[in-house]
Structures are given as C-alpha cells and as structure tokens.
VODRENMI-524898 format. One line per 8 residues: their letters; for each residue x, y, z of N, C-alpha, C, O. Coordinates in steps of 0.05 Angstrom, whole numbers. Each point is the difference from the previous one (the first is absolute). Example, Ala and Ser with C-alpha at 12.3 -4.5 7.8 and 13.67 -1.06 7.14 Angstrom:
<lolums>
AS	264:-114:156:-18:24:0:18:24:0:21:0:13  -28:21:-27:16:24:1:-15:22:14:10:22:4
</lolums>
This chain:
<lolums>
MKGWMGKF	-715:-362:185:6:-8:-27:2:-31:-2:21:-12:4  -45:0:-9:-1:-29:1:-3:-11:-28:-8:13:-19  16:-38:16:-3:-14:-25:22:7:-20:15:19:4  -14:-35:-26:21:4:-19:-3:26:-16:20:12:-8  -45:-3:5:-4:25:-15:11:24:16:11:19:-12  -15:-20:38:11:22:17:31:1:-1:12:21:-2  0:-45:3:29:-2:-1:10:10:-28:21:13:-1  -35:-20:-20:7:8:-26:0:31:-3:18:12:-10
KFVFLLSF	-40:0:21:-2:29:-1:23:13:15:11:21:-9  -4:-32:32:22:11:16:27:-1:-15:14:19:-1  -9:-43:-11:25:-3:-15:1:18:-25:20:12:-6  -44:-10:-7:-1:18:-24:5:29:8:15:14:-13  -28:-5:35:4:28:9:29:5:8:11:21:-7  1:-40:21:28:3:8:18:2:-24:19:16:-1  -24:-34:-18:17:0:-25:-4:26:-15:20:11:-11  -45:-1:9:-5:25:-14:14:23:13:12:17:-14
LAIILAGC	-13:-15:41:14:21:14:30:-1:-4:14:20:-3  -3:-45:3:29:-3:-4:8:10:-27:21:13:-3  -37:-18:-18:6:9:-27:-1:30:-1:18:13:-12  -38:-1:24:-3:29:0:23:13:15:12:19:-10  -5:-29:34:22:12:16:27:-4:-13:18:16:4  -15:-37:-20:25:-4:-14:6:22:-20:23:4:-7  -43:11:-1:4:22:-18:6:26:13:5:20:-13  -5:-19:40:5:24:14:30:5:2:16:-19:0
GKENLTAL	-8:44:2:29:6:3:7:26:-13:-17:15:-9  43:-11:7:10:25:-12:18:-7:-23:13:-21:0  -13:38:-20:14:-6:-25:30:-4:5:13:-17:-13  -2:33:31:29:-2:5:7:-18:24:21:3:11  -40:-20:-3:5:-19:21:-11:-27:-9:-16:-13:15  24:4:-38:-9:-26:-11:21:-12:-18:14:14:-15  -11:-40:17:19:-14:-17:-11:-6:-27:14:-10:-17  -40:16:13:-14:-7:-25:1:22:-21:-8:-4:-22
VPKGYGAE	19:27:30:5:22:-19:29:7:1:7:21:11  11:-38:-22:29:5:3:9:25:-15:-7:5:-22  24:10:37:12:25:-11:30:1:4:12:21:1  -1:-45:3:29:-2:4:10:-28:-8:-16:-18:-3  42:15:-1:11:-25:-10:-6:-23:19:-9:-21:-9  13:25:34:-5:-22:20:-29:-8:0:-6:-24:2  -12:44:-3:-28:-6:0:-9:-15:-25:-17:-17:1  30:24:-23:-7:-14:-25:9:-29:1:-14:-18:-10
SSMNLIVL	37:13:22:10:-27:3:-20:-16:18:-6:-23:-6  -3:35:27:-19:-13:18:-26:-5:-14:-12:-21:3  3:40:-19:-26:-3:-14:2:-22:-20:-19:-16:-4  42:13:-10:3:-22:-19:-2:-27:14:-11:-19:-11  22:17:35:-1:-25:16:-29:-5:9:-9:-23:1  -5:45:7:-28:-3:8:-17:-12:-23:-16:-18:4  20:29:-28:-14:-9:-24:7:-29:-6:-18:-16:-5  44:9:6:8:-27:-6:-12:-20:20:-11:-20:-8
STVIMTFV	13:26:34:-11:-18:20:-31:-2:-2:-11:-22:4  -2:44:-11:-29:-1:-4:-8:-18:-23:-19:-15:1  34:17:-23:-5:-17:-23:4:-30:7:-17:-16:-7  38:10:21:5:-28:9:-22:-10:18:-10:-22:-4  3:38:24:-21:-8:18:-27:-4:-14:-15:-18:6  9:36:-25:-25:-2:-15:0:-26:-17:-20:-14:-1  43:8:-11:2:-25:-16:-4:-24:18:-15:-18:-8  27:17:31:-3:-22:18:-29:-3:10:-11:-22:1
FIVVLSVY	-1:45:5:-28:0:9:-19:-11:-22:-17:-16:6  21:25:-31:-17:-10:-22:4:-30:-4:-20:-14:-4  44:5:4:6:-29:-5:-13:-16:23:-14:-20:-6  19:27:31:-11:-15:22:-30:0:0:-13:-20:5  1:44:-10:-29:2:-1:-12:-17:-23:-21:-13:4  35:13:-27:-10:-16:-22:0:-30:6:-19:-14:-5  42:5:17:1:-28:7:-21:-7:21:-13:-21:-2  8:39:20:-20:-4:21:-28:-3:-12:-15:-17:7
LIAIVRFR	9:36:-25:-27:-1:-13:-4:-24:-17:-21:-12:-1  42:4:-14:-1:-24:-17:-6:-25:17:-16:-17:-6  31:16:29:-4:-23:18:-28:-1:11:-12:-21:3  1:45:4:-27:1:12:-21:-9:-21:-18:-15:6  21:25:-30:-20:-5:-21:2:-28:-11:-20:-15:-3  44:7:-4:4:-25:-14:-3:-24:19:-10:-21:-9  19:24:33:0:-24:18:-21:3:23:3:-12:21  -24:28:-26:-20:2:20:-16:-26:1:-1:-16:-19
KKKGQENY	-12:11:41:-16:-24:3:-25:1:-18:-14:20:0  10:-41:-16:-22:0:-20:-19:-22:8:7:-20:12  -32:24:-21:-21:-20:6:7:-26:-14:5:0:-24  -6:-21:39:6:-27:-11:29:-7:2:8:-22:-7  9:41:16:29:-5:2:10:6:28:22:10:3  -40:-15:17:7:7:27:26:-14:10:14:11:16  -9:-35:-26:24:-15:8:23:2:-20:20:-14:3  -23:32:-22:22:2:-21:24:14:12:-2:21:13
IPKQVEGS	25:-32:-18:26:11:9:16:7:-24:7:-18:-16  1:44:12:16:7:-23:27:-13:1:9:-10:20  5:10:-43:27:-11:-2:18:15:19:1:25:-1  14:-39:18:18:12:19:27:6:-13:11:-17:-15  0:40:22:25:8:-12:22:3:21:22:11:-6  -27:-22:30:21:1:21:25:-13:-9:0:-22:-11  23:35:15:25:-11:-7:8:5:-29:20:-11:-10  -36:27:-5:6:5:-28:26:18:-2:0:22:10
KKLETIWT	21:-33:-21:25:15:-3:-4:24:-18:13:21:5  -29:-23:-25:-5:22:-18:-12:24:14:9:22:-3  -31:-27:18:-14:21:14:18:12:22:1:25:2  13:-42:13:16:11:21:23:16:-10:9:20:12  2:-28:-36:21:16:-12:-11:28:-9:13:20:4  -37:-20:-15:-12:25:-10:-4:19:23:8:23:-1  -22:-33:23:-6:19:22:24:5:18:-3:15:20  26:-26:-26:25:7:14:16:19:-16:11:20:10
VIPIILVL	-9:-25:-36:17:16:-18:-13:28:-4:14:20:1  -40:-19:-6:-13:26:-6:3:20:23:8:23:-6  -13:-30:32:5:20:21:29:9:2:6:23:5  13:-42:-10:28:8:0:6:21:-22:14:19:5  -25:-24:-28:4:19:-22:-12:28:7:12:20:-5  -36:-20:16:-13:25:8:16:15:21:3:24:-1  7:-39:21:16:12:21:26:13:-12:8:22:8  4:-36:-27:24:10:-13:-6:25:-16:16:20:0
ILAVPTVA	-39:-20:-14:-8:23:-16:-3:25:18:6:22:-8  -16:-26:32:-4:22:19:26:7:15:5:23:5  10:-44:2:24:5:17:23:14:-14:13:17:11  -8:-25:-36:23:11:-14:-2:31:-3:19:13:8  -41:-2:-19:-1:29:-2:-1:14:27:9:22:3  -21:-36:17:-1:12:27:28:3:12:6:22:10  10:-43:-11:27:1:10:16:21:-16:16:15:11  -19:-15:-38:15:19:-17:-7:29:8:18:17:2
ATFDLADE	-44:-11:2:-8:27:8:10:7:27:8:23:5  -7:-42:14:10:5:27:29:9:-1:7:19:13  9:-34:-27:29:7:-2:4:25:-16:18:16:6  -35:-11:-26:3:25:-16:-5:24:18:15:19:-2  -36:-19:18:-7:23:16:19:4:23:1:22:12  14:-43:-5:20:2:22:28:4:-11:19:-1:15  -16:4:-41:26:3:-13:13:26:9:-11:22:-3  35:-23:15:14:23:10:24:9:-18:15:17:7
SGKSDHIN	-13:-30:-30:24:5:-17:2:29:-10:21:10:-6  -44:4:4:0:27:-10:-1:22:21:-5:23:-6  9:-30:31:-4:19:22:18:25:-3:-10:22:4  35:-26:-11:18:22:-1:-6:21:-22:10:22:1  -27:-30:-20:-6:18:-23:-27:14:4:-8:15:-18  -5:-20:40:-27:11:4:-2:13:28:18:-1:16  -41:12:-11:-6:13:26:-3:-22:21:-13:-21:-4  26:25:27:-2:-18:22:-13:14:24:8:22:8
VDVTGNQY	-27:-35:4:-14:11:24:1:-21:22:-8:-23:-4  19:31:27:0:-17:23:-27:3:14:-7:22:10  -7:-44:-8:-27:1:12:0:-13:27:11:-22:4  -22:35:16:-2:-11:27:-29:-2:8:-15:19:0  7:-44:7:-27:-4:9:-1:3:30:16:-12:15  -35:28:-5:-3:4:29:-29:-4:8:-18:2:-17  13:-7:42:-28:-1:9:-9:29:5:9:12:19  -27:0:-36:-13:-11:-23:2:21:-22:-19:13:-8
WWHFSYAD	44:-10:-2:6:20:-20:25:-8:-15:14:-19:8  -9:33:-31:22:-7:-17:19:23:-3:-8:23:-2  34:-29:2:20:21:-4:16:-5:-25:7:-23:-6  -1:44:-10:14:-3:-25:25:18:0:-2:25:3  25:-37:-7:25:15:-1:12:-4:-28:7:-22:-7  -5:44:-8:12:-1:-27:30:0:2:13:20:7  -1:-43:-12:28:-5:6:19:20:-14:19:9:13  -24:-3:-38:19:17:-14:-7:30:1:17:17:-5
EEVQTSQD	-42:-11:11:-9:28:0:1:13:27:-4:24:2  9:-39:19:0:10:28:-26:14:6:-1:22:10  -21:-36:-17:-27:10:6:-14:-21:18:1:-24:-5  -14:34:25:-15:-16:19:-30:7:-2:-6:24:0  -11:-43:-1:-28:5:2:-15:-24:11:11:-22:1  -35:26:7:-16:-22:11:-28:1:-12:-11:21:-7  -1:-45:5:-27:-4:-9:-5:5:-29:-17:-14:-12  30:34:-1:-3:5:-28:26:-5:-14:20:12:5
LYIPTGEK	-20:-32:-24:23:-7:-15:-2:12:-29:-18:-8:-15  35:27:9:0:12:-27:18:-15:-18:23:-6:7  -32:-1:-31:16:-14:-20:-5:12:-28:-22:11:-5  42:-13:-13:-5:9:-28:-13:-22:-16:5:-24:5  -22:31:-24:-12:-21:-17:20:-11:-19:20:13:-8  -24:-38:0:16:-13:-21:28:-7:9:17:-6:-17  -12:6:43:27:-7:10:-2:-19:23:-18:2:17  36:-21:-16:1:-19:23:9:15:25:20:15:0
VYLNMKSS	-33:-20:22:8:10:26:3:-24:18:-19:-15:6  44:11:4:6:-23:17:-6:7:29:9:20:11  -24:-38:2:-8:4:28:16:-21:16:-4:-24:-2  21:35:20:16:-17:18:-14:0:27:2:20:14  -15:-41:-7:-20:1:22:9:-15:25:10:-22:-2  -16:35:25:6:-13:25:-20:11:21:-10:22:-3  5:-38:23:-19:8:21:15:8:26:21:-11:6  -32:30:8:12:8:26:-12:-15:23:9:3:23
DVIHSLWV	-30:-19:-28:-13:-14:22:-9:-28:-8:15:-19:4  -40:17:-14:-11:-26:-7:0:-3:-31:9:18:-14  -18:-41:5:-1:-5:-29:-24:16:-12:-22:-1:9  29:16:-30:-20:14:-16:1:-11:-29:16:-17:-6  -33:27:-11:1:-8:-28:-9:24:-17:-22:10:3  39:-1:-21:-5:23:-16:-15:-9:-26:9:-18:-14  -31:32:9:-16:-8:-24:-14:25:-11:-15:14:14  21:-9:-40:-14:22:-14:-14:-14:-24:12:-3:-21
PSISGKMD	-36:-7:25:-13:-18:-19:0:9:-29:2:-16:-18  -6:42:13:-2:10:-27:26:0:-16:-1:0:-24  24:0:38:25:2:-14:20:-21:7:21:-2:-12  -26:-15:33:20:-20:7:-12:-23:15:-23:1:8  39:-22:-6:-7:-22:18:7:8:28:6:23:6  -6:-42:12:6:6:28:24:-16:10:6:-21:-11  8:31:31:23:-14:11:1:6:30:-5:22:9  13:-43:6:2:3:29:23:19:7:20:1:-13
VNPENENT	-25:13:36:20:18:11:7:-10:27:-16:1:19  41:-12:-16:8:-15:24:19:17:17:14:17:-10  -14:-23:37:19:14:17:29:-9:-4:18:16:3  -13:-41:-9:27:-11:-1:14:4:-26:24:5:0  -38:-8:-22:14:2:-26:-14:19:-19:-23:6:3  39:4:-22:-10:20:-19:-10:-14:-25:14:-16:-12  -39:22:4:-11:-10:-25:-1:23:-20:-5:23:7  10:-30:-33:0:21:-21:-19:-8:-22:-1:-23:-9
MYIEANEE	-14:42:0:-17:-3:-24:0:27:-14:8:20:11  -17:-20:-36:-2:26:-14:-29:5:-8:-15:-19:-6  8:44:4:-27:8:-9:4:19:-24:20:13:-3  -40:-13:-14:1:17:-24:-28:7:-8:-17:-17:-5  12:43:4:-27:10:-8:0:8:-29:18:15:-9  -39:-23:-6:-2:7:-28:-11:28:-5:7:12:-20  -23:-3:39:-12:26:-4:-2:15:26:1:-12:22  -4:38:-23:-2:17:24:-26:-7:15:-20:-7:-11
GVYWGKCA	22:10:37:-23:-6:17:8:-3:29:23:-2:6  -43:0:11:4:-5:28:-10:-28:6:-24:-6:-3  42:-12:10:-6:-28:4:1:-7:29:19:6:14  -40:-19:-4:-3:-6:28:16:-25:6:-1:-20:-15  15:20:38:15:-23:9:-10:-9:26:-12:15:16  16:-41:-10:-9:-13:24:21:-17:13:19:-9:-14  -21:6:40:16:-21:13:-17:-26:-2:-23:-1:8  35:-20:-20:-15:-24:-5:7:-23:20:-4:-23:-6
ELCGPSHS	15:31:29:7:-20:20:-10:10:27:7:21:9  -24:-37:4:-12:8:26:23:7:19:16:-17:7  -16:42:3:23:9:16:-9:13:26:17:11:14  -42:-12:-7:-9:12:25:-28:12:-2:-13:-4:-21  4:17:42:-28:9:0:-7:21:-21:-23:3:-7  43:12:-3:-6:20:-21:11:-8:-27:6:17:-17  -3:-43:13:10:-10:-26:-16:10:-23:11:8:-21  -37:-8:23:-17:8:-22:2:30:-6:-9:9:-21
LMDFKVIA	21:6:39:3:29:-4:28:8:-9:6:24:-2  10:-44:-4:28:5:-8:2:5:-30:13:-14:-15  -27:36:6:-1:6:-28:22:20:-8:11:14:17  -4:-13:-42:19:20:-11:-7:5:-29:-18:-13:-11  32:32:-1:-5:7:-28:26:-1:-16:21:7:10  -24:-15:-35:22:3:-19:-9:21:-20:-20:-4:-14  34:26:12:-7:22:-18:19:-1:-24:24:6:2  -35:-14:-25:16:-2:-25:-4:25:-16:-22:7:-8
VSPEEYEQ	44:7:3:0:25:-15:19:-3:-23:15:-19:-2  -15:38:-16:18:0:-23:29:2:10:5:10:22  15:-20:-38:28:2:9:8:28:6:16:5:19  -26:15:-35:8:28:5:-12:10:27:14:14:15  -39:-22:-9:-12:8:25:14:-14:23:3:12:22  5:-36:-26:15:-15:22:26:15:6:6:3:24  9:5:-44:25:14:5:-5:26:15:15:8:18  -37:6:-25:-7:25:13:-7:-6:30:8:16:17
WVADMQSV	-23:-37:-13:-8:-7:28:25:-6:17:2:9:23  17:-24:-34:24:-7:15:15:26:6:9:3:23  -6:15:-42:15:25:5:-14:16:22:13:12:17  -40:-11:-18:-15:15:20:4:-12:28:3:15:19  -4:-41:-17:4:-13:26:28:4:11:4:3:24  16:-3:-42:27:4:9:5:28:10:19:5:16  -34:14:-26:4:28:7:-14:9:26:2:23:8  -16:-42:5:-15:7:24:19:8:23:19:-15:5
DPEEEPQD	-25:36:8:16:9:24:-17:-5:25:-20:14:4  28:-33:12:-16:-7:24:-3:24:20:-19:1:16  38:17:-17:0:22:19:-16:24:-10:-4:19:15  -6:-20:-39:-15:23:-11:-26:5:16:-15:-19:6  11:44:1:-24:7:16:-23:6:-19:3:14:-20  -27:-25:27:-24:6:-16:-7:30:4:5:11:21  -18:0:-41:-8:28:1:-25:4:16:-4:22:11  -14:-41:-11:-25:2:15:5:-2:30:15:-17:9
AVAQDGKA	-27:35:6:4:1:29:-9:-25:14:13:-10:19  -36:-1:-27:-10:-25:13:19:-23:-6:6:-16:18  4:15:-43:19:-22:-7:26:3:15:12:-20:8  -4:45:-2:24:5:16:-4:-11:28:18:-13:11  -41:17:0:-6:-11:26:0:-31:-1:9:-13:19  -18:3:-41:-1:-29:-3:28:-12:-1:5:-21:12  13:34:-26:28:-9:-1:13:1:28:14:-18:8  -20:40:6:11:2:27:-12:-21:18:14:-11:18
AMEANNCL	-40:5:-21:-12:-21:17:12:-27:-6:3:-16:18  3:10:-43:13:-25:-7:27:-3:14:7:-21:10  8:43:-11:26:0:13:-2:-3:30:16:-14:13  -36:28:-1:-4:-1:29:-8:-28:9:6:-8:23  -21:-6:-39:-10:-27:7:18:-22:-11:-8:-24:0  31:31:-10:20:-20:-10:-10:-17:-23:8:-23:-4  -26:35:-12:-10:-15:-24:22:-7:-19:0:-21:-13  19:39:10:22:-3:-19:22:-19:10:20:-4:-14
SCHAIGSS	-24:-7:38:19:-21:8:-8:-27:-13:17:-18:-1  -41:16:-8:-9:-25:-14:-4:5:-30:5:-18:-16  -14:42:9:-6:6:-28:22:18:-12:16:12:15  -15:-10:-41:19:18:-13:-13:15:-22:-19:-9:-13  29:33:8:-8:16:-23:26:5:-15:19:13:9  -17:-23:-33:24:0:-16:11:-28:-4:-16:-19:0  41:17:-5:12:-26:-9:12:-16:22:14:-20:-5  -18:27:31:11:-15:22:-10:-29:0:-24:-4:0
PNAVGPNL	43:-15:0:-8:-28:-1:-4:-12:28:-5:-24:3  9:40:18:1:-11:27:-27:0:15:-2:-10:22  -19:21:-35:-26:1:14:-12:-28:3:4:-17:-17  -18:13:39:-12:-26:5:-30:1:-7:-13:-21:-1  2:44:-5:-27:3:-8:-2:9:-29:21:5:-12  -45:-2:1:-3:8:-28:13:27:-6:-1:18:16  14:-16:-39:11:25:-9:-22:19:-8:-20:-8:-12  23:34:20:-21:19:-3:5:21:-22:-15:19:-3
TNFGDRTK	37:-23:-13:9:21:-18:-23:10:-18:-3:25:-3  -12:-42:-10:-21:8:-18:-27:-8:11:-18:-8:-15  14:10:41:-24:-9:13:-25:14:-12:-21:-13:-4  23:38:-2:-23:15:-11:-9:-9:-27:-23:6:-8  40:-20:-7:-7:-9:-27:-15:-27:1:-11:-8:-21  11:-5:43:-12:-27:1:-30:2:0:-12:17:13  0:-36:-27:-30:0:-2:-13:-15:23:-24:2:4  41:-16:12:-11:-15:23:17:5:25:24:4:-2
IVGYLETN	-37:-3:25:14:1:25:-1:-27:13:-20:-14:-1  43:6:12:4:-27:12:-9:-23:-18:-8:-21:9  10:26:-35:-5:-21:-20:-28:-1:-11:-3:-9:-23  -17:17:39:-27:-5:-10:-20:23:5:-22:0:-12  29:20:29:-19:22:5:4:22:-21:23:5:-8  -45:8:1:3:22:-19:17:22:13:-3:6:24  19:7:-40:18:21:10:-16:26:4:-8:13:-19  3:-7:44:-12:25:8:8:6:29:9:-18:14
KQNLVDWL	-13:42:-6:11:10:25:-14:-15:24:14:-7:19  -40:3:-21:-14:-13:23:10:-28:4:4:-9:23  -1:-6:-45:10:-28:3:28:0:12:6:-18:17  10:37:-24:28:1:10:-1:7:30:16:-11:16  -33:30:-9:-2:7:29:-10:-24:16:11:-5:22  -30:-9:-32:-10:-24:14:22:-21:4:2:-12:21  14:9:-42:22:-19:2:20:8:21:9:-16:16  -2:42:-15:20:10:19:-10:-3:29:16:-5:18
LDPESIKP	-42:9:-14:-11:-1:27:-4:-29:10:3:-5:23  -10:-13:-42:-5:-28:9:6:-19:-23:-18:-11:-12  44:6:7:7:-18:-22:-9:-29:4:-5:-14:-20  3:5:44:-7:-28:5:-29:-6:-9:-5:-23:-10  -13:42:12:-27:-5:-9:-3:-1:-30:-19:-11:-11  39:22:-3:-1:1:-29:16:-23:-13:-9:-11:-20  31:4:32:17:-22:-10:10:-16:24:22:4:9  -38:-24:0:7:-15:24:27:-14:-3:6:-12:-21
GNLMTGKY	10:13:42:26:-14:0:22:16:-12:23:-10:-2  -28:35:-6:21:16:-12:21:8:21:-6:1:24  30:4:-33:22:5:19:3:29:7:19:8:15  -37:9:-24:0:28:7:-14:6:26:6:19:15  -25:-37:-8:-16:4:24:17:1:25:16:-18:4  -19:39:12:15:2:25:29:8:-2:14:-1:20  -6:9:-44:29:7:-3:5:30:3:23:9:-3  -44:7:8:4:29:3:-20:10:21:-21:-13:4
PELSEEEA	26:36:8:-18:11:20:-28:5:-12:-3:5:-24  -17:-6:41:-27:5:-9:-2:28:-11:8:20:13  -19:-17:-37:-3:26:-13:-26:13:7:-20:-13:4  20:39:-4:-25:15:3:-12:3:-28:13:-5:-20  -38:12:19:-14:4:-25:15:22:-17:3:-3:-24  6:24:38:13:22:-14:27:-9:-12:6:7:-23  9:-23:38:25:-11:-10:-4:-18:-24:14:2:-20  -34:-20:23:-5:-19:-22:-9:16:-25:8:-8:-22
DSIAEYLL	-24:29:25:-9:16:-22:23:14:-14:1:0:-25  18:11:40:23:14:-12:19:-20:-13:11:6:-22  -7:-29:34:18:-20:-12:-13:-9:-27:15:-4:-19  -41:-1:19:-13:-8:-24:3:21:-22:4:-7:-23  -7:32:30:3:22:-19:28:-1:-12:4:4:-24  16:-8:41:28:-1:-10:5:-23:-19:12:3:-21  -22:-27:29:5:-24:-16:-14:2:-27:12:-9:-20  -35:20:19:-15:2:-25:12:21:-19:-7:0:-24
QLKPSEIT	25:16:34:14:19:-17:27:-10:-11:14:14:-15  -7:-39:23:25:-12:-10:-5:-10:-29:-6:-24:-4  9:42:-15:-4:-7:-28:23:10:-16:-1:22:-13  23:-37:13:25:10:-13:-1:-1:-31:17:12:-13  -35:-27:1:1:-4:-29:-28:4:-12:-21:-5:12  22:14:-38:-25:2:-15:-7:-27:-12:-22:-3:-11  40:-16:13:-6:-28:-10:-14:-15:23:12:-7:20  -37:3:-24:-17:-12:21:-17:-23:-12:2:-5:-24
PESAGN	-17:-9:41:-18:-21:-12:-18:11:-22:-7:-14:-18  -1:40:21:-17:12:-21:15:1:-26:-12:0:-22  39:3:23:16:1:-25:-2:-26:-15:3:-1:-24  -8:-21:39:-1:-26:-12:-28:-7:-10:-6:-23:-7  -11:42:8:-27:-4:-11:-19:-11:20:-19:-14:-7  23:19:33:-17:-11:21:-27:15:-1:-18:-6:16
</lolums>
C-alpha cells in the first residue's frame, strides 16, 4: 500500500469499519438506550459533553479554515507578513475564559449527578442488597428479606434498590449500562449506589475493572419485574427447603453426588450466607451458566468436568475430586431442576 492514495484508502476503510462496529451490541447492554434513572443521568451527560465537544470542534475548524484561506501565500505577496497579535490581552482573555466556562458547564452537572447517584439518605426506606464481587462472579444478599442469590439480581420496577458493594479479593466495578452508572467494588471499603429500572426486562451487567484472566466473562443479569412479581419471587425463595429431595431418580443421584464430593461445603441452596461459592437456590432459572454460557445440560457437564478451560483462573478448579461423566451428568440434572419460583427472566419479557 504505497503512496498517499493507498494510505487514504486504508484510513477510510478503518474509519468505515469503526463506524459499522460501533453500531453492534445488545439493546439491554448499552448506555445509549437508558431504561433507568442512573442511565438517564449518564445519557444526559453524554449528550451535554457531545454538544460541547462538537461546538469546540466547529469553532477550531472554522478558525483553522479561515486562517488557511485568508492568509495563504498569494502571488506577488511572497514576503507579506500579516499583522501579528502576539501578546493581545483581548485574545488571550477570550481563549482562557471560554474553556473555563465550558469546563464549568460540564463539571457542575457531572458532580451533581455523581453525588445524586451515591446518595444514601433513603437507604432505610428502600430495598437493600449487599453485593460481593468475586473472581469471577457476583453474589447478592437481600438484607431485609434473608434471601441469597448469585449472578441474577431481581429488582422491582419503579423503586430504588440500594447496592452496598464490597469485594472479597481484588477491585471490581459493577456496571449495568442500561439502568445505571458504574461504581468500583473495593476489598477495604464499602461503596453504595442505587439502581432503578423504569420497565420490566433483563438487563446485562458487566465488571468494568480489569480483575484477572476471566474479567471479560464476569457477566451477570438484573431482572426487573413488577412489584407484585418481585414480592412473589421473594416469598418463593424464602420457602426453599435445602433438604428437600428431588422426585427424579437421576436428580436424586446428583444431589447425593454433590454431598459425596463436598460441593455444599462451598455452595448453598437456600438462605445460608456462609457459602464461599455462588448460591445455587434458583440455578435452573438462570439463562446463563458461569455468566456467559447458554443454560443447557451439556454446557453444565463440561463446566463440572473442566472449569478451568471455560473460565480461566476461577476458584472452583481443583477444589473437588475429579468427577466421572455419570456423576457430572446427574449433578447437572439436579442443578437444572432447581426452579423454586415461577418468576423467571422470561417473566421480565426476556
């Protein structure tokens, strides 16, 4: 690719691909289609900053073009020198004051929105969820309902839900682009923010802080349902009996295999807050396994047999005896039958 024409074609093609790829994505994993109070605040700031940057770009480009056209070298005026404005107090004042004004226009609403979304004054009047970030999954403990769950956070629409966030290992960052901004999740101190969904739906969440080899796979879901469905879901989760035996014979073998391999020393079924691994109470209702795989039996069996190949660096690898294909199959059957509630992601219009 030689010459200026070749370079131009390369830059044009690269720019064209960038524009096309910028339009790729999912409706519930974008900050450009806000469906919650926090996301709307972020969108307003995006629009404001875009307007300011566009204004600055147009002004600078206009001055640049005027200078090129008006003061270009002309025939017969090769030695002409335009009037010099170095040291002009008027010009220096203008190009100092204008940027300060633009920065203030952007900074004031940004700071106001930041403090607004971190406001904790209404915590006691709303739902509180203790969020724990782990490599590479999320745990949610409903403080007042005595409900534990992982990976799927259920919330009612039209109500603030306060997230009290802390990490069990390294720094993470919780972000649900469609309904909220993001906030760091630290090991040493607890950060609090609230989220609020305007309409029912399944909203994808991400860890927005590089936290290890499987950082990009640390996905979770926020399932927003009606207030009535949320109350029903809480009641269903509270009524789960961890000791209840499944009726299916294969699932019974799976439960026995989990007990024999000490799976329940790390995981919990029910409201036990002492588990160090993801809570499994409503595992069968989740649309994804380990955050990103489609929920089906084969994917679950593959995960149980070799978790490291699916999610590198996960803390489950090597923590239990090697499973046979038969044991993995029966455990998968048992886990996929853990469906304590009729309120599922499908209820939220997924």
